[in-house]
NUSE-597295 format. One record per residue: residue in one letter; y, z, x negated of N, C-alpha, C, CB in turn. Coordinates in steps of 0.001 Angstrom, whole numbers, plus 500000, padded with zeros to 6 digits. Glycine has a CB too. Layout:
REM NUSE-597295
AYZXYZXYZXYZX/...
REM end
This chain:
REM NUSE-597295
X626958966973612382626097965972613016626885964699613328625471966538614304/X628129964898613786628950963745614121629215962860612917630254964196614717/X629227963489611750629495962714610528628383961696610254629647963660609321/X627151962031610682626023961146610427625971959967611397624735961927610505/X626539960149612590626426959127613621627145957842613233626976959647614930/X628341957988612711629133956806612374628478955952611294630514957224611922/X628058956525610163627422955696609144626151955017609641627104956531607936/X625303955743610401624067955161610901624372954034611878623197956233611573/X625320954248612783625698953215613748626238951984613034626742953754614736/X627054952257612040627631951148611270626540950342610582628632951675610230/X625564951058610019624449950398609332623642949538610294623537951437608670/X623385950088611516622615949347612505623347948093612958622309950230613701/X624633948218613160625429947061613549625396945990612473626866947474613833/X625484946430611233625440945510610093624106944782610031625686946267608782/X623023945570610214621686944994610110621417943980611205620643946085610160/X621886944261612427621624943372613550622567942182613547621746944128614860/X623815942406613210624824941364613356624990940462612168626106941974613650/X624447940839611014624666940037609814623348939469609297625349940876608723/X623468938530608357622290937985607703621776939007606710622603936636607002/X620775939710607098620223940766606257619032940218605474619803941994607111/X619113940136604149618012939591603369616717940349603549618374939576601932/X616779941652603799615556942419603993614850941982605267615863943919604042/X615641941733606324615053941275607575614524939856607438616076941350608706/X615257939013606719614835937631606527613495937561605824615878936861605737/X613342938354604769612121938316603994610925938813604794612280939135602742/X611176939735605713610091940305606492609767939458607716610441941714606916/X610645938505608069610470937704609275609212936850609196611688936818609501/X608584936675610361607387935850610427607769934389610240606648936057611767/X606929933650609534607180932233609339607188931548610701606115931598608398/X608186930686610929608350930101612260607555928816612479609794929826612503/X606719928423611511605903927222611645604419927579611553606278926187610563/X603598927122612514602151927357612440601552926815611145601451926718613637/X602094925683610679601624925109609418601804926095608266602369923803609114/X603019926636608168603332927538607074602620928884607213604826927750606996/X602441929344608450601715930595608673600288930485608131601694930950610180/X599595929411608524598217929210608064598163928963606557597573928033608810/X599160928224606074599237927912604645599376929188603822600419926966604362/X600271930076604253600509931334603546599262932226603577601710932076604167/X598625932304604739597410933123604876596289932599603982596941933148606343/X596145931286603940595100930684603118595331930967601634595038929175603363/X596581930799601196596902931066599795596607932518599431598374930742599514/X597029933426600291596823934851600038595352935201599965597494935680601112/X594561934625600888593129934920600947592359934264599799592558934458602280/X592563932959599610591807932210598600592120932649597179592086930738598738/X593379932968596933593794933308595573593725934804595297595199932813595325/X593410935585596329593366937034596153594695937568595649592251937419595189/X595784937144596302597118937506595835597379939004595934598164936754596625/X598094939510594963598524940904595015599541941038596137599126941372593645/X599836942266596511600796942497597588602156941909597256600931943985597867/X602573942061596004603886941547595604603898940018595594604272942087594214/X602794939415595156602724937950595129602658937371596529601516937490594323/X601886938013597416601792937552598806603160937625599480600759938397599593/X603893938706599198605236938868599752606171937794599198605788940276599438/X606014937481597906606855936457597273606580935084597867606620936429595754/X605295934774598113604922933493598716605547933363600098603386933356598807/X605422934422600894605988934416602242607511934239602203605625935718602977/X608132934921601250609585934850601105610038933437600734610060935848600046/X609339932832599766609697931485599308609512930464600432608846931087598083/X608378930537601134608119929613602239609136929808603361606692929808602778/X609503931059603589610457931369604655611845930818604338610534932881604874/X612301931011603112613645930570602729613766929045602694614012931145601368/X612736928389602156612812926938602000612230926162603179612103926535600748/X611460926849604051610760926110605099611133926421606526609356926331604955/X612002927413606756612323927795608135613049926687608886613169929053608144/X612899926731610206613571925778611111613280924317610763615074926009611078/X612040924058610388611617922688610120611964922153608748612203921807611119/X612560922985607882612955922496606558611755922162605673613822923528605865/X610550922640606090609357922322605294608990920839605410608169923194605743/X609658920118606311609425918679606428610485917867605676609406918272607899/X611411918562605061612471917872604333611993917479602932613728918761604241/X612617916450602350612225915991601015612307917105599968613105914825600590/X611289917185599128611321918116598007610958919554598327612649918099597421/X610536919834599555610223921214599948609224921873598986609662921237601373/X608106921200598732607074921806597889607485921902596424605794921014597998/X608422921059595997608930921189594627609728922487594482609811919967594250/X610519922810595492611287924061595472610343925257595447612228924147596698/X609298925189596267608317926276596331607584926407595001607308926034597475/X607145925282594437606407925301593178607242925896592047605960923892592809/X608516925523592007609397926034590960609505927549590986610772925426591097/X609558928142592170609677929599592280608341930301592058610233929977593646/X607247929695592544605941930334592378605474930328590921604909929636593250/X606019929410590138605699929395588707606128930703588054606384928199588007/X607159931320588622607675932592588114606999933779588800609194932667588314/X606758933646590109606276934768590914604781935062590756606569934500592352/X603953934037590581602508934246590504602078934683589110601769932972590898/X601029935481589058600482935909587767599643934779587177599629937205587921/X599307934877585895598484933854585250597118933752585922598315934165583755/X596559934892586328595254934903586994595325934196588345594757936348587178/X596397934417589080596564933783590395596767932279590249597756934405591149/X597489931886589223597677930454588971596345929801588607598713930229587842/X595539930490587808594231929958587412593356929724588636593527930917586434/X593407930663589598592622930494590826593168929352591683592614931799591638/X594489929151591647595109928055592375594663926706591809596636928178592323/X594495926654590485594135925401589807592627925157589760594685925407588396/X591839926141590152590388926107589952589729924834590482589761927300590616/X589960924517591748589317923345592354589819922048591746589554923331593855/X591098922001591424591660920816590773590992920561589438593166920971590580/X590820921637588664590216921509587341588743921106587434590351922822586571/X588045921673588431586626921350588618586439919865588949586021922222589738/X587305919339589796587202917940590231587942916983589308587738917794591639/X588605917541588278589359916738587308590368915817588005588394915903586448/X591093916399588939592112915635589672593336915417588781592519916371590986/X593746914156588570594907913895587707596204914407588325595029912399587426/X597111914860587481598386915386587979599310914294588499599088916157586884/X599209913127587903600162912066588220599480910896588925600852911578586946/X599175911085590182598595910003590972597098909917590804599221908690590596/X596518909003591568595069908824591553594743907354591677594397909625592687/X593631906954591099593215905552591175592600905206592526592223905243590068/X592361906227593368591713905975594655592645905298595646591203907272595242/X593951905646595578594900905044596498594764905611597897594718903548596530/X595636905183598784595636905677600160594953904673601076597074905952600643/X594097905192601924593448904354602920594219904472604223591958904754603115/X595203903617604373596032903690605567595422902911606723597423903171605270/X595840903210607934595374902502609114596374901384609394595221903468610350/X596298900359608532597299899305608569597281898545609895597079898343607417/X596053898232610394595933897483611636596531898226612814594490897171611914/X596197899501612933596705900306614047598218900417613999596080901700614030/X598765900578612801600212900681612644600881899374613050600576901042611193/X600284898256612658600816896922612982600862896719614492599958895814612323/X599760897062615161599689896902616611600669897826617345598269897170617090/X600789899050616861601677900007617524603134899568617430601511901400616913/X603513898956616308604877898467616143605161897297617079605119898051614694/X604178896426617235604338895284618136604471895754619583603148894316617997/X603635896717619942603620897215621315604976897775621743602555898284621465/X605720898306620782607019898910621083608036897916621637607575899549619844/X607903896629621272608907895644621689608440894788622874609259894741620516/X607217895003623350606671894179624427607135894629625816605160894200624367/X607198893671626726607446893983628133606125894455628745608024892734628908/X606165894980629956604940895456630611603928894329630807605276896089631963/X604405893156631188603502892007631372602884891582630050604254890824632001/X603686891583628995603176891213627674602119892205627183604327891135626666/X602303893477627513601352894499627091599968894262627677601851895875627490/X599917893752628897598636893444629534597930892326628757598845893032631023/X598680891273628451598127890140627694597726890574626291599147888987627618/X598561891392625685598315891903624330596997892680624274599485892806623873/X596751893499625294595523894296625350594293893397625461595571895273626536/X594394892346626278593288891398626437592976890721625107593626890340627510/X594026890325624388593853889676623083593164890615622105595212889225622515/X593620891858622056593045892835621123591571893083621395593804894149621202/X591223893261622659589835893522623042588939892353622651589733893786624555/X589416891135622902588629889941622593588357889825621092589354888687623091/X589372890047620294589200889936618841588392891094618269590556889873618157/X588506892247618884587712893395618443586226893090618578588076894656619255/X585859892439619675584463892068619892584000891033618871584272891527621310/X584876890120618515584520889077617543584353889671616141585594887967617523/X585203890620615791585046891301614503583755892130614490586272892208614216/X583469892751615610582256893557615726581010892702615566582223894281617069/X581039891504616132579896890587616036579635890201614578580146889320616888/X580700889952613827580550889617612407579945890792611649581912889224611790/X580431891969611936579918893188611292578426893364611569580695894428611783/X578004893109612802576601893255613176575732892237612445576434893100614689/X576257891016612270575509889975611552575291890347610089576244888638611640/X576307890945609489576174891398608098575151892524608025577545891870607530/X575203893401609012574314894560609057572848894150609187574700895470610214/X572573893123610011571167892707610189570729891625609202570956892202611602/X571648891249608295571280890337607215571359888865607544569927890637606782/X571902888489608690571997887078609076573288886415608588571904886953610585/X574165887220607978575419886684607456575750887374606132576576886874608484/X576082886574605123576408887148603818577794887786603847576339886070602720/X578041888687602912579348889354602851580465888363602550579334890456601790/X580142887353601727581146886351601380581552885532602603580616885426600279/X580529885106603378580822884328604587581527885194605635579523883735605176/X581142886463605696581764887383606637583249887551606311581049888748606612/X583553887659605031584952887809604615585762886583605021585046888029603089/X585185885402604813585889884168605172586127884102606677585092882936604706/X585122884501607462585263884480608914586299885491609401583921884758609571/X586293886672608789587258887699609189588682887296608816586907889041608539/X588838886661607667590163886172607268590678885142608270590111885557605850/X589765884258608712590137883228609691590503883866611030588983882217609881/X589750884897611413590037885606612663591402886280612622588953886646612944/X591722886888611483593022887559611350594167886563611505593125888272609990/X594002885398610913595036884369611026595178883900612475594710883174610109/X594033883743613161594057883315614561594701884379615448592632883009615053/X594374885647615167594953886762615916596470886810615717594312888097615480/X596885886639614474598307886642614166599040885521614899598519886511612666/X598401884361614983599012883213615652599159883470617154598175881945615411/X598137884082617768598206884380619206599293885413619512596844884890619709/X599401886415618662600435887434618857601820886832618654600221888618617894/X601919885971617652603198885312617365603654884464618556603078884431616101/X602687883816619192603003882975620354603428883820621559601790882105620726/X602964885057621604603285885959622703604720886487622620602311887120622717/X605235886603621399606550887207621181607703886215621345606606887813619802/X608828886720621814610052885913621878610750885983620515611009886415623028/X611721885114620315612473885123619060613215886457618881613474883943619025/X613735886985619990614453888263619932613513889406619518615099888575621300/X612291889375620049611316890409619713610894890318618245610088890293620621/X610741889111617760610381888920616349611489889457615439610121887419616051/X612738889185615833613878889680615048613923891207615074615206889098615590/X613611891789616238613604893241616365612514893864615502613412893644617824/X611350893237615447610252893727614604610641893719613130608993892876614815/X611315892652612713611764892558611323612793893642611004612358891168611047/X613696893873611954614712894907611754614074896288611692615759894858612874/X613106896540612585612400897825612587611669898051611270611407897891613754/X611076896968610755610355897040609484611307897391608344609644895707609191/X612468896747608337613477897010607301613990898445607396614654896018607427/X614178898926608621614656900302608827613644901322608304614934900556610321/X612358901073608583611303901993608106611234902003606587609930901596608688/X611392900825606005611357900709604550612510901483603916611414899234604128/X613689901353604505614875902054604005614720903565604152616133901578604749/X614135903978605260613921905403605509612941906003604499613405905619606936/X611873905259604209610894905732603217611524905826601830609670904794603176/X612345904831601501613012904836600193613960906031600068613789903518599979/X614714906298601134615652907432601124614901908744600947616481907468602426/X613743908853601596612931910067601479612422910226600044611741910028602474/X611915909131599474611411909179598086612521909538597109610787907827597689/X613687908925597288614813909181596386615261910647596466615994908245596726/X615292911190597691615700912588597872614673913537597250615878912909599373/X613399913215597436612332914035596851612416914005595324610941913540597323/X612664912826594785612766912680593332613941913488592783612920911198592952/X615047913493593501616228914250593064615923915745592992617412913999594017/X615180916249593990614802917671593989613849917953592828614141918072595343/X612892917064592616611927917234591524612636917297590179610901916088591524/X613580916389589950614330916356588696615077917666588478615315915179588690/X615671918176589563616436919425589470615529920617589189617222919665590760/X614399920694589902613469921821589732612866921831588331612348921757590784/X612488920654587841611871920560586512612904920603585386611057919277586407/X614160920357585726615191920300584695614963919136583751615232921601583913/X614617917973584307614297916805583486615530916273582760613687915703584350/X615330915897581503616403915301580712616463913802580995616192915568579194/X617519913160580533617661911711580714616526910965580015619023911230580175/X616161911419578817615069910780578076613743910916578822614948911390576669/X613507912091579389612271912306580139612220911397581370612147913784580560/X613340911300582051613394910483583256613154909007582932614747910659583955/X613732908542581837613550907146581412612090906875581071614448906825580196/X611477907793580320610071907646579928609154907710581146609679908736578918/X609475908599582081608670908761583303608695907476584130609192909953584149/X609888906930584356610026905712585162609333904525584492611512905391585396/X609417904464583168608786903361582429607265903419582544609202903401580949/X606699904609582395605249904785582500604762904469583914604853906220582112/X605541904899584897605185904649586293605210903150586600606144905401587234/X606251902462586143606383901031586406605298900235585683607769900537585980/X604977900650584464603936899966583684602588900033584421603810900600582266/X602244901204584910600984901386585646601006900594586953600734902885585935/X602148900603587612602280899877588880602093898379588686603645900152589512/X602708897840587638602587896403587345601150896030586993603526896008586192/X600503896887586200599121896621585796598189896654587008598660897648584740/X598402897613587905597578897721589113597791896515590028597903899024589871/X599051896096590155599369894939590990598672893682590479600884894716591038/X598664893505589160598007892338588553596496892382588804598295892282587027/X595945893582588763594511893752588989594148893444590445594078895183588624/X594975893884591359594738893600592782594827892094593060595758894366593663/X595723891418592369595856889973592532594580889269592072597077889448591743/X594024889732590958592765889153590465591640889370591464592382889763589106/X591613890558592068590591890860593065590769889985594304590639892346593451/X592018889814594726592327889010595905591926887550595701593819889103596235/X592103887057594465591767885663594141590283885463593840592585885199592953/X589532886572593839588098886478593575587729886409592112587553885297594253/X588686886704591221588412886645589777587604887851589298589725886563588995/X587698888978590010586931890168589654586317890772590915587827891208588925/X585193891489590752584559892117591911585133893517592134583023892187591722/X584681894186593197585225895490593565584945896556592505584651895930594897/X583777896497591883583437897475590848584369897351589650581982897299590401/X584659896110589268585575895873588147586982896335588510585586894376587755/X587390896083589761588700896531590235588786898049590179588964896031591672/X587754898705590692587740900172590732587803900764589323586480900674591457/X587025900212588400587015900717587035588342900439586332585864900096586251/X588910899270586604590187898918586009591302899846586466590537897489586344/X591332900140587769592336901058588305592172902459587728592249901108589830/X590922902865587579590644904179587005591219904290585598589136904445586982/X591040903241584800591551903228583426593081903190583389590984902028582665/X593664902423584295595135902313584359595763903669584650595563901292585441/X595228904357585656595810905639586049595480906763585074595334906015587428/X594363906618584371594040907606583336595034907486582179592580907414582825/X595346906233581802596322905991580731597712906475581162596367904481580361/X598053906241582430599340906702582958599421908224582906599545906204584406/X598341908870583290598313910327583299598547910902581904596983910823583850/X597920910292580909598075910754579523599518910592579048597124909980578589/X600129909482579381601525909241578989602465910248579652601946907804579359/X602195910523580926603025911473581658602920912878581064602625911495583133/X601722913269580685601510914603580120602309914808578832600022914828579849/X602496913708578087603247913792576830604757913881577045602933912589575964/X605197913561578244606637913547578535607197914956578740606912912701579777/X606381915830579368606873917143579802606433918277578881606400917428581208/X607212919378578892606815920564578125605880921435578974608071921382577676/X605369922507578389604352923332579061604842923951580368603896924433578135/X606076924432580383606591925068581599606763924046582724607931925765581310/X607166922826582367607308921773583376605937921351583908608052920554582784/X604975921240583001603613920874583408603049921903584382602694920750582176/X603340923164584145602842924213585030603407924046586447603207925601584470/X604699923766586554605320923552587862604717922323588544606849923388587716/X604521921262587766603933920031588307602522920300588830603903918922587228/X601773921108588084600398921428588484600386922289589748599658922155587341/X601315923233589839601423924065591050601780923182592244602494925191590864/X602727922264592045603126921347593116601946920512593594604257920430592641/X601149920002592652599989919186593007598979920000593807599328918616591745/X598705921224593349597743922095594037598224922435595445597515923388593231/X599510922724595584600073923039596900600034921824597819601515923543596758/X600308920646597270600299919413598064598916919133598636600760918227597213/X597899919317597799596521919090598247596134920061599355595548919225597072/X596575921305599221596266922309600243597061922073601523596550923710599709/X598310921677601391599179921502602549598696920390603473600590921209602094/X598005919402602920597512918289603728596631918762604874596743917314602861/X595916919852604646595007920376605674595751920976606854594090921420605075/X597021921304606651597778922012607690598813921127608384598470923213607088/X598764919825608113599709918921608763599399918795610249599677917540608096/X600465918802611069600284918566612489599689919716613259599445917400612676/X599822920945612756599319922111613486600067922266614801599457923393612635/X599371922714615835599999922885617146600901924099617178598943923005618227/X602027923941617826602966925045617976602543925970619100604370924520618233/X603333926983619355603001927994620348602939927430621759604004929111620295/X603663926343622017603678925769623356602611924694623522605046925190623660/X601793924517622475600699923563622599601023922177622102600278923478624003/X602302921883621865602665920570621375602462920482619891604092920243621725/X602175919300619402601953919146617970603250919192617223601230917855617670/X603227919928616138604374919926615229604152918766614286604534921301614448/X605170918000614049605022916768613291604361916927611951606328916158613095/X603512915964611622602855915983610331603452914947609416601369915755610483/X604636915115608995605308914143608148604970914359606698606799914209608345/X605524913502605870605279913610604432605879914873603860605838912404603707/X605279915293602771605830916450602067606269916010600685604794917608601977/X607412916546600246607888916183598915607456917170597885609375916066598899/
REM end
């Protein structure tokens, strides 16, 4: 009997004191986002026991301790799930994408950001308490003036063209009042903050791209072709937006033009990659669309877990 005690004790000490892969794989995901994400994938895709375990393992290894917010997280996950999931499970993962004909490489819809709110929040950060009071009064006053224009358009007493001209004039007036409120030091700080945010976004994109290149095993020729196609579409879209801004084309023409630009880009991109790379890209796209629903989930203590970008 004594002979059995030592080996068992030794094993227990090893299991508790060391990094045991069996324990790691069985550990609960430490992020509410990832917990819900894993459950949804398992339920929606009808994953087998082995596939569900593989999903949990991959998310756990690449996403624990906040790593799911790091650049390229979903690319790492997609690369492994391309191997772990069955063809049937992948088909179910792609089902909604295929039904809606969602392009793999970007969309002509673009992002609808809250540019005004972001602008105001950045300004508020550099204001003194007294300035914040004045700033609030200015915002409220202009909000009412914008609302009045909107109501006039709604009841038909003001055309959309005249409304646009009035709103443009209001924005310029608002900008001038805010500019007059700020000191030279505050203006310099805003510019520096803007530059810092831009640099941070670029670093995140570059890091995400590096992970993507590694996961896909992209060649130099593929990377060159990819960047060229991306830049070509970007330049064409920029030119189209300029025409819209100058009034040379209407919104319908802009929308159709963007749709054609991104459709052409998508076709070029598809020709760059081989079938195995396309599969990983498609898995990444499907996971990205699903992950958006789980951004900012509340943690166990009730505080929000950050909803940052995913790579």
